[in-house]
N, C-alpha and C positions, 0 to 999 in steps of 0.2 A: 591715546589711540584709542574710539568709543571699543567694549566689548565685543559688540556685533561685528566691527569692523576687523576685528583681530580675531575675532569666528570664522571669516572669511577667509582670512590671510592663512590661517592654520586649515584650513577646509583644502585652499587652493596649496598647498606645500604638500600635503597629502598626495594631493591625488596627482602631482606631480611629478613625486617622490613613488609612485603606483603606475603611472602611466613609463617612467626609465624601468620600473623591474620587471614590466610585459615585458618593452621591448629588448631588454636585455637578456631574460628569461628567454627571447623566442630567436632573437644571433646565438646565444648558446647550444638551444636546440639545434641549432640549422647544423651547427659542427657537430654534429651526431646523426640526423637524420637526413643529411644531405648529402651523403657520402657516395661519389659517384664510384661504378660498379666499376673493380678494374686498379682502380688510383690503390697504392701501396698505402695502406696502412699508417695512422700518423705515431703508431705507440713504437716502431722501430727506427731508433738514428738513419739518418744520414749518413754515408761514407765516402770516404775520401777514394778513389785510386790514383793509387801510387808508381804503380808500371806493371805492365803484362810483357808476357813475353809465353811464343807457345806453351802450353798446357798451363798455365798460370798464369796465378795474377793477385800483386798486393795492394791490401787496402788498409784502411785507417785503424788498426789495433783497437778492439771493443768488445764487451760481452757476446754484441750480437756478431762481431766476426768469428768470435772463437768457438762459434755455436756447432757440435758434431753435425754428421748428414751433409743433405743435397739441396741448395736451393735456387730460384732463381734472383739475378738479379736487373734489378729494371733502374735506367740512366731517362736520362731527355733524350728520345729518339733510339732506346737498344734496350734489347732485353737479352742476359745470358743467364750462363746455368755455370753453378760451381759447386765442388765438391769439397770433397775433405780438404782438413788441414795437412799439409806437408811438409810432413819435422822434419825431411833432410834441405830444407829451400833454407836459405838465409833469412833470417829475421831481425827486424829491430827492436830497440821498447815502444816503437809507435808504430810498429806494420804487424801484418800477419799477412805470409804466405798462399792463398790456395786454390787448388787442383780448380783448370777454366775447363770446364766440360765441353761447350762451346757458346759461340757469338750467334743465335738464334734470331738475331736483327739489331741494324745497325751497328756501330763498334762502338768501343771501349778505350779510351785515352787518358794520358795522366791528366790527373786535376778532376776526371770527371765525379760528381753527384750520383751516389744511387743509393739504392736499401734493397734488403733482402725480400724476397715475397713467396709464398708457397710453392704460387706458378709455377712452375718447370716449361711448358710449352703456349706457343703461339699457333695459331690457327685448329684446324681441323683437325678430327681424329686421321682421318686423308693424308694429309697435308705433313701434318708430325709424326705420326706415329705411324703412316704405310695400312692402317687400319680402316676398312671399308666401314662405310655410313650411307644415311638418309637423314639428306635435311627435309623436317616435315615440320607441321604447323601441329599443333595442339591449342585445340579450340576451349580457350579460358572466358573467366566472366567476365573480364574488361575486354577481351579480343584475342586475335590471336598469337598464340606464344611459340616464338622458335624454340627448336629442341634438334638432338644430333640422336640419331639410333642408328646406335652398332649391335646390327645381326649378330646372336648365336643360332645354337639349336637346343638350348633348354625350355622348356615354356615357365621359369621364373623369372623375372627380368626384375635388377636392379636400377630405381629411378634415382639418379645420382643430383643431387640441389647444394650447388657452392651458397656462399656465405658473402660478409662484411668483405670490400675490399679484393676480393677476388671475382671471375667469371664464369662461363659452364668449362673454360682450359684448365680450368682448377680441377676437373673429374678425369683427367684424360692420366691424371698422376697413376689413377691403377687403373687409366679401361685395358693396360695392355694386361693385367695379372686378371684381371675379370673374363677377359676374351680369353686367356689362357683356361679358363673355369668353365668356360663355353654360356657364360652367361650373357645374355643380348641386357645391354645400357643404354637407358635414356639420358642422355642427358642436359637438362631443362633451363632456358633463359627466362625467370618468370619478372615481372610486374617491375618498373624502373629499369630493365638492362636494355641494354641496344635491340634495338627491334622488337623488345616486348613494350606492350603501351603503360605509361604511367600513370600512377595511382591517381584518385583523382585530386588529393593533394597536392602532387610531386612529391613526396616524401618515404622514405621507408617507414616501415612500418616495427623490424627486426622479429618480421614475423609472426604476429600476429594479426593481420591480414593476407600477408605473403603465403598462406598455408595452402592455400583456396586454389591456388593457382599446381601443387603437388596435388590437388587432389582430383584437377583435371586431369596430370598424369597419367593416377590412377585410373582413370576411367580411359582413356588412350588406351594407355596397353592392354588393359581386361580385351576392349573392343579388337585391337590388332592383334590377341593371341596366346595374350601372357593366362596363365590359370595364377599365378600368386605374383608377390612382388615384395622384395624389398627394397624400404629406404636408406638411403644412404645419404647424409648430409653434414656438411663444416657449416660450424660457427651459427648465425641464424638460417642456415639450411637445415640445423638439425635439429634449432628448435624448432621449426615449420613441419620435420618431418614427425617430432613427437607431437604436436598436434595435429596433425592427420591420423596417428593411430590414435587417438583417444577421440577427434570430435568428427571423420570422415564419415560418411554413410556408408562408403567401402571398407572402413577398418578392418573385416573380418579378411578379407583380402591378401590383410598384409602378413605377410607370413615371418617378417622380424625386422629390426632397427638398428643400423649404425649409425653413430652419434659421436664425432669430430667437434670437442671445442665449443660443445653446446655456451647457448647462449639462458641459463636457468634463471638469471638473477636482470632484468629487463634494462632496474635503475642502476645497479651500476654496471654496466657495457653504456649505458647510456650516461655515466659521469664520467667514467674511463675517455671514453670518445671523444668529450667537450673537451675536458683538463688536458689529454695529447694534442690537440689543437687549439691550445694555449688560452682558454677560457680560466681565468680567473676562480678560486677555489669558493669564495663567495657568492657564484651565482651559482654555481651546478645546484644545488637546491631547487636554485630560479630554472633552469634547462629542463631536468626533471616534469617541474608539473608543467613548463611547455611544453612541451612533449606528449607529456597523457590530455593538456586539453586538443593540442592541433587534431591530434593523431587519433583520440579513440583509444591510446592502448590501454587496455586491464591486465593488470596485475592478477584479476586471481582468476581469469585463460588460461596464461599461463600457470600460475598453481595447482590449477585441472590437469592439463597438458603436464606438467614434473607430477603428479600425487600419485607414490607407488600401486597404490591403489587401483592405481587406473589403467597400469599395463596391463598386457598380455599375451605381452610377442615378447619371443628374445630379443634382450638387447646390449648392443656389447658398443663401450665408453672409450672414446682414445681421448685421455684430457690427461694434464700436469698440474703442478705449482708454478712451473713460471710463466702459465698463460696471465698478461695484465689484463684481456678486454672481459675476459668469461672469466668467473674464478672456479678453481677448481673443487671448493666446497662441495654445491650442491651436489655436486656429480658423486662424488667419495657418498654424501648421505644418500642421496637416488641409490647407488650399490650395496649402501651397508643397509639400508634397507630391505633391500630386495633381490640376494641374494641365489633367489631360486630361477630370477630371469636376466638379472642386470649382472654381467660381467664387465669390469672395472679395467681397464689396462691404462696402467701410468707410467706415462714418459716425462723423463726432465729433461731439462736444456731446451726446450721446444719453444716455439712464441705460439701468441693463438692461428687453431687453424693450420699447425704447421708439423702435428701426430707425425704423421707419414714420412716428411721432409727428414727429421733423426733420425731415422734408420728404417726404411724404405723394404728392408729384409725383412725384422723382424716384425712391423706391421702387418703385410701382407701375410706371414705365415700363422699369427696370430687371427686374421681376416678369413682368410683359407679354415682355418680351426670350427673359426666360429658359424660359415656359411656351410659348410660342407654337407649338415645333417639337414638343412632348408631347402637344399637344391633341390 
């Protein structure tokens, strides 16, 4: 083969490999950036329902099934709420029996495949909890954003922002507690959610652009009578709250922020999501590069948002070492570097965005102590 021919063949091979890498990286990034709102996150295993009886359900024994606390249980066309493990019930080596609090949608039968979810409630604040609410629309930069406003008498509002794998129904977990505290709650659906406009590229940006919808919610609250706001975010919703607290033109009206399982290392989270959806390990770095190229996610903007020097308001962190999607280390570091403003409440044996679920009573008491001087 002539040298020119060899060179052409080598170039063609390299181009083919490069094109394949681009396609593979794009596919891997899709696994993380096209997660449907409300779809259970892939990090939790599917469990089999072995039996049900009044007030109890028998599930496959696993670390997930043995977690303490109260969780939603999602199956095909079904949703239920399960409570603590029933120690007095007969258990086998392969099963665990938990309290079945209620079936909120559909039915659960033996053989069903289910997953735990932090969302306990289905429906609106009125239908799920009996709380008065208003269906409103917030003017966002991409179009109208649906939201629930749960009114109360105080002039400090809580803006609740869900994250990965959930919908604004996630905010209903703490809605009754906040209602008792007489704090108005604005639960937001943002770009990509059902009823809200899609982002121009159709992808999630892990809070890097979505935070501007939180900014729109702050503007709505202040125009509607709020004097100050507290941002309460889960997962990427917590990341969005951090971005708003450091980048919003109205950040001086933010009285405090509550961060539950915040995504503070977007590369780690993106790799974890892609890996949980069976992306081969060698493709994970390609997924990160493809995601950054497709979405314009900027690590420097996230670093600026979590820079301890940029924080100016009291911050409460709920996080723990069992979160496999958002690492606990950056939360500990943030708390260690700003002990004057940041309080970290460590929750063990709880998966991503499920810090409330592990022990609602302790979570709400910690939240009460944080919120009381800010009301």
